[in-house]
Biotite code that builds the C-alpha atoms (Angstrom):
import biotite.structure as struc

atoms = struc.array([
    struc.Atom([-97.473, 104.486, -154.424], chain_id="A", res_id=1, res_name="ILE", atom_name="CA", element="C"),
    struc.Atom([-98.976, 106.587, -152.076], chain_id="A", res_id=2, res_name="LEU", atom_name="CA", element="C"),
    struc.Atom([-96.945, 105.170, -149.115], chain_id="A", res_id=3, res_name="LEU", atom_name="CA", element="C"),
    struc.Atom([-94.106, 105.453, -151.075], chain_id="A", res_id=4, res_name="LEU", atom_name="CA", element="C"),
    struc.Atom([-94.437, 109.189, -151.807], chain_id="A", res_id=5, res_name="ILE", atom_name="CA", element="C"),
    struc.Atom([-95.483, 109.882, -148.432], chain_id="A", res_id=6, res_name="THR", atom_name="CA", element="C"),
    struc.Atom([-92.375, 107.944, -146.752], chain_id="A", res_id=7, res_name="GLY", atom_name="CA", element="C"),
    struc.Atom([-90.317, 109.743, -149.160], chain_id="A", res_id=8, res_name="PHE", atom_name="CA", element="C"),
    struc.Atom([-91.653, 113.093, -147.844], chain_id="A", res_id=9, res_name="VAL", atom_name="CA", element="C"),
    struc.Atom([-91.287, 112.420, -144.353], chain_id="A", res_id=10, res_name="GLN", atom_name="CA", element="C"),
    struc.Atom([-87.866, 110.840, -144.697], chain_id="A", res_id=11, res_name="MET", atom_name="CA", element="C"),
    struc.Atom([-86.433, 113.851, -146.757], chain_id="A", res_id=12, res_name="THR", atom_name="CA", element="C"),
    struc.Atom([-87.913, 116.363, -144.089], chain_id="A", res_id=13, res_name="ASN", atom_name="CA", element="C"),
    struc.Atom([-86.509, 114.462, -141.306], chain_id="A", res_id=14, res_name="ASP", atom_name="CA", element="C"),
    struc.Atom([-83.129, 116.126, -139.816], chain_id="A", res_id=15, res_name="GLU", atom_name="CA", element="C"),
    struc.Atom([-81.372, 113.440, -139.679], chain_id="A", res_id=16, res_name="ASN", atom_name="CA", element="C"),
    struc.Atom([-81.546, 112.707, -143.846], chain_id="A", res_id=17, res_name="TYR", atom_name="CA", element="C"),
    struc.Atom([-78.132, 113.433, -145.230], chain_id="A", res_id=18, res_name="HIS", atom_name="CA", element="C"),
    struc.Atom([-78.609, 112.649, -148.969], chain_id="A", res_id=19, res_name="GLY", atom_name="CA", element="C"),
    struc.Atom([-79.286, 109.624, -150.900], chain_id="A", res_id=20, res_name="PHE", atom_name="CA", element="C"),
    struc.Atom([-77.301, 106.487, -149.648], chain_id="A", res_id=21, res_name="LEU", atom_name="CA", element="C"),
    struc.Atom([-75.345, 108.975, -147.195], chain_id="A", res_id=22, res_name="ALA", atom_name="CA", element="C"),
    struc.Atom([-75.025, 105.906, -144.402], chain_id="A", res_id=23, res_name="ILE", atom_name="CA", element="C"),
    struc.Atom([-73.353, 107.759, -141.706], chain_id="A", res_id=24, res_name="ASP", atom_name="CA", element="C"),
    struc.Atom([-75.630, 107.266, -138.349], chain_id="A", res_id=25, res_name="SER", atom_name="CA", element="C"),
    struc.Atom([-77.931, 105.110, -136.845], chain_id="A", res_id=26, res_name="ILE", atom_name="CA", element="C"),
    struc.Atom([-81.037, 106.626, -138.042], chain_id="A", res_id=27, res_name="TRP", atom_name="CA", element="C"),
    struc.Atom([-79.354, 106.029, -141.780], chain_id="A", res_id=28, res_name="ALA", atom_name="CA", element="C"),
    struc.Atom([-78.517, 102.666, -141.083], chain_id="A", res_id=29, res_name="TRP", atom_name="CA", element="C"),
    struc.Atom([-82.066, 101.697, -139.578], chain_id="A", res_id=30, res_name="ALA", atom_name="CA", element="C"),
    struc.Atom([-83.613, 103.440, -142.627], chain_id="A", res_id=31, res_name="MET", atom_name="CA", element="C"),
    struc.Atom([-81.610, 101.313, -144.824], chain_id="A", res_id=32, res_name="LEU", atom_name="CA", element="C"),
    struc.Atom([-82.343, 97.737, -143.565], chain_id="A", res_id=33, res_name="LEU", atom_name="CA", element="C"),
    struc.Atom([-85.954, 99.265, -142.953], chain_id="A", res_id=34, res_name="LYS", atom_name="CA", element="C"),
    struc.Atom([-86.188, 99.448, -146.747], chain_id="A", res_id=35, res_name="HIS", atom_name="CA", element="C"),
    struc.Atom([-84.564, 96.535, -147.352], chain_id="A", res_id=36, res_name="ILE", atom_name="CA", element="C"),
    struc.Atom([-86.891, 94.490, -145.412], chain_id="A", res_id=37, res_name="ALA", atom_name="CA", element="C"),
    struc.Atom([-89.582, 96.255, -146.871], chain_id="A", res_id=38, res_name="TYR", atom_name="CA", element="C"),
    struc.Atom([-88.439, 95.113, -150.352], chain_id="A", res_id=39, res_name="VAL", atom_name="CA", element="C"),
    struc.Atom([-88.245, 91.651, -149.164], chain_id="A", res_id=40, res_name="GLY", atom_name="CA", element="C"),
    struc.Atom([-91.867, 91.798, -148.269], chain_id="A", res_id=41, res_name="MET", atom_name="CA", element="C"),
    struc.Atom([-92.536, 93.149, -151.686], chain_id="A", res_id=42, res_name="VAL", atom_name="CA", element="C"),
    struc.Atom([-90.753, 90.582, -153.284], chain_id="A", res_id=43, res_name="VAL", atom_name="CA", element="C"),
    struc.Atom([-92.194, 87.663, -150.844], chain_id="A", res_id=44, res_name="LEU", atom_name="CA", element="C"),
    struc.Atom([-95.742, 88.915, -152.004], chain_id="A", res_id=45, res_name="THR", atom_name="CA", element="C"),
    struc.Atom([-95.049, 89.010, -155.398], chain_id="A", res_id=46, res_name="ALA", atom_name="CA", element="C"),
    struc.Atom([-93.619, 85.555, -155.158], chain_id="A", res_id=47, res_name="ALA", atom_name="CA", element="C"),
    struc.Atom([-96.867, 84.230, -153.369], chain_id="A", res_id=48, res_name="LEU", atom_name="CA", element="C"),
    struc.Atom([-99.129, 86.352, -155.732], chain_id="A", res_id=49, res_name="GLN", atom_name="CA", element="C"),
    struc.Atom([-97.888, 85.519, -159.446], chain_id="A", res_id=50, res_name="PHE", atom_name="CA", element="C"),
    struc.Atom([-96.084, 81.976, -158.541], chain_id="A", res_id=51, res_name="GLY", atom_name="CA", element="C"),
    struc.Atom([-97.671, 80.064, -155.515], chain_id="A", res_id=52, res_name="LEU", atom_name="CA", element="C"),
    struc.Atom([-101.208, 81.044, -155.749], chain_id="A", res_id=53, res_name="TYR", atom_name="CA", element="C"),
    struc.Atom([-101.443, 80.047, -159.977], chain_id="A", res_id=54, res_name="PRO", atom_name="CA", element="C"),
    struc.Atom([-99.784, 76.564, -158.966], chain_id="A", res_id=55, res_name="ALA", atom_name="CA", element="C"),
    struc.Atom([-102.236, 76.072, -155.988], chain_id="A", res_id=56, res_name="MET", atom_name="CA", element="C"),
    struc.Atom([-105.260, 76.790, -158.663], chain_id="A", res_id=57, res_name="THR", atom_name="CA", element="C"),
    struc.Atom([-103.621, 74.481, -161.293], chain_id="A", res_id=58, res_name="ARG", atom_name="CA", element="C"),
    struc.Atom([-103.518, 72.295, -158.702], chain_id="A", res_id=59, res_name="LEU", atom_name="CA", element="C"),
    struc.Atom([-107.105, 72.267, -157.668], chain_id="A", res_id=60, res_name="ALA", atom_name="CA", element="C"),
    struc.Atom([-108.233, 71.204, -161.225], chain_id="A", res_id=61, res_name="LEU", atom_name="CA", element="C"),
    struc.Atom([-105.392, 68.767, -161.514], chain_id="A", res_id=62, res_name="LEU", atom_name="CA", element="C"),
    struc.Atom([-107.091, 67.365, -158.338], chain_id="A", res_id=63, res_name="ALA", atom_name="CA", element="C"),
    struc.Atom([-110.280, 66.169, -160.054], chain_id="A", res_id=64, res_name="GLU", atom_name="CA", element="C"),
    struc.Atom([-108.401, 64.322, -162.676], chain_id="A", res_id=65, res_name="ALA", atom_name="CA", element="C"),
    struc.Atom([-105.719, 62.741, -160.579], chain_id="A", res_id=66, res_name="GLN", atom_name="CA", element="C"),
    struc.Atom([-106.399, 63.178, -156.818], chain_id="A", res_id=67, res_name="PRO", atom_name="CA", element="C"),
    struc.Atom([-103.407, 60.750, -155.526], chain_id="A", res_id=68, res_name="GLU", atom_name="CA", element="C"),
    struc.Atom([-101.029, 63.046, -157.377], chain_id="A", res_id=69, res_name="MET", atom_name="CA", element="C"),
    struc.Atom([-102.366, 65.976, -156.262], chain_id="A", res_id=70, res_name="ALA", atom_name="CA", element="C"),
    struc.Atom([-102.296, 65.242, -152.398], chain_id="A", res_id=71, res_name="ALA", atom_name="CA", element="C"),
    struc.Atom([-98.361, 65.008, -152.437], chain_id="A", res_id=72, res_name="ALA", atom_name="CA", element="C"),
    struc.Atom([-98.207, 68.086, -154.621], chain_id="A", res_id=73, res_name="GLU", atom_name="CA", element="C"),
    struc.Atom([-100.852, 69.963, -152.157], chain_id="A", res_id=74, res_name="ARG", atom_name="CA", element="C"),
    struc.Atom([-98.515, 69.013, -149.309], chain_id="A", res_id=75, res_name="GLU", atom_name="CA", element="C"),
    struc.Atom([-95.580, 70.327, -150.659], chain_id="A", res_id=76, res_name="ARG", atom_name="CA", element="C"),
    struc.Atom([-97.353, 73.765, -152.053], chain_id="A", res_id=77, res_name="LEU", atom_name="CA", element="C"),
    struc.Atom([-98.839, 74.366, -148.305], chain_id="A", res_id=78, res_name="ALA", atom_name="CA", element="C"),
    struc.Atom([-95.230, 74.041, -146.498], chain_id="A", res_id=79, res_name="ALA", atom_name="CA", element="C"),
    struc.Atom([-93.842, 76.498, -149.074], chain_id="A", res_id=80, res_name="ARG", atom_name="CA", element="C"),
    struc.Atom([-96.859, 78.797, -148.842], chain_id="A", res_id=81, res_name="GLU", atom_name="CA", element="C"),
    struc.Atom([-96.320, 78.625, -144.756], chain_id="A", res_id=82, res_name="ALA", atom_name="CA", element="C"),
    struc.Atom([-92.486, 79.364, -145.291], chain_id="A", res_id=83, res_name="ARG", atom_name="CA", element="C"),
    struc.Atom([-93.120, 82.249, -147.620], chain_id="A", res_id=84, res_name="PHE", atom_name="CA", element="C"),
    struc.Atom([-95.890, 83.886, -144.667], chain_id="A", res_id=85, res_name="LEU", atom_name="CA", element="C"),
    struc.Atom([-93.497, 83.337, -142.063], chain_id="A", res_id=86, res_name="ARG", atom_name="CA", element="C"),
    struc.Atom([-90.570, 85.068, -144.051], chain_id="A", res_id=87, res_name="LEU", atom_name="CA", element="C"),
    struc.Atom([-93.229, 87.977, -144.857], chain_id="A", res_id=88, res_name="ASN", atom_name="CA", element="C"),
    struc.Atom([-94.242, 88.336, -140.956], chain_id="A", res_id=89, res_name="VAL", atom_name="CA", element="C"),
    struc.Atom([-90.477, 88.235, -140.141], chain_id="A", res_id=90, res_name="ILE", atom_name="CA", element="C"),
    struc.Atom([-89.855, 91.055, -142.445], chain_id="A", res_id=91, res_name="CYS", atom_name="CA", element="C"),
    struc.Atom([-93.224, 93.049, -141.357], chain_id="A", res_id=92, res_name="ALA", atom_name="CA", element="C"),
    struc.Atom([-91.511, 92.985, -137.758], chain_id="A", res_id=93, res_name="MET", atom_name="CA", element="C"),
    struc.Atom([-87.976, 93.797, -138.961], chain_id="A", res_id=94, res_name="THR", atom_name="CA", element="C"),
    struc.Atom([-89.380, 96.755, -140.680], chain_id="A", res_id=95, res_name="VAL", atom_name="CA", element="C"),
    struc.Atom([-91.371, 97.663, -137.608], chain_id="A", res_id=96, res_name="LEU", atom_name="CA", element="C"),
    struc.Atom([-88.040, 96.990, -135.458], chain_id="A", res_id=97, res_name="LEU", atom_name="CA", element="C"),
    struc.Atom([-85.991, 99.552, -137.821], chain_id="A", res_id=98, res_name="PHE", atom_name="CA", element="C"),
    struc.Atom([-88.888, 102.183, -137.595], chain_id="A", res_id=99, res_name="THR", atom_name="CA", element="C"),
    struc.Atom([-88.606, 102.279, -133.978], chain_id="A", res_id=100, res_name="ALA", atom_name="CA", element="C"),
    struc.Atom([-85.013, 102.677, -133.813], chain_id="A", res_id=101, res_name="ILE", atom_name="CA", element="C"),
    struc.Atom([-85.006, 105.453, -136.480], chain_id="A", res_id=102, res_name="ALA", atom_name="CA", element="C"),
    struc.Atom([-87.947, 107.213, -134.494], chain_id="A", res_id=103, res_name="THR", atom_name="CA", element="C"),
    struc.Atom([-85.866, 106.758, -130.979], chain_id="A", res_id=104, res_name="ALA", atom_name="CA", element="C"),
    struc.Atom([-82.678, 108.606, -132.533], chain_id="A", res_id=105, res_name="VAL", atom_name="CA", element="C"),
])
């Protein structure tokens, strides 16, 4: 929440800020795309935290009772985790890229 507040204050104090959803410059486009990438990071993190990691915990419990069934599921969940983490890194790099563009303008 602190990052949201400080980011909002810094953005609204910038000379390039012309109002909410006023997409009229490269700076405004960079900020919009940066915020979209940030929301993507939040969604991916929530999917990991509240969807994938509980499934992995349940799988660990299942592995004790049915190890052969759990092995295939473990591979599927590991691949899904790797995909989510790669997407999260891409979103983070996108945030940095658009921050650099907005700063350079």
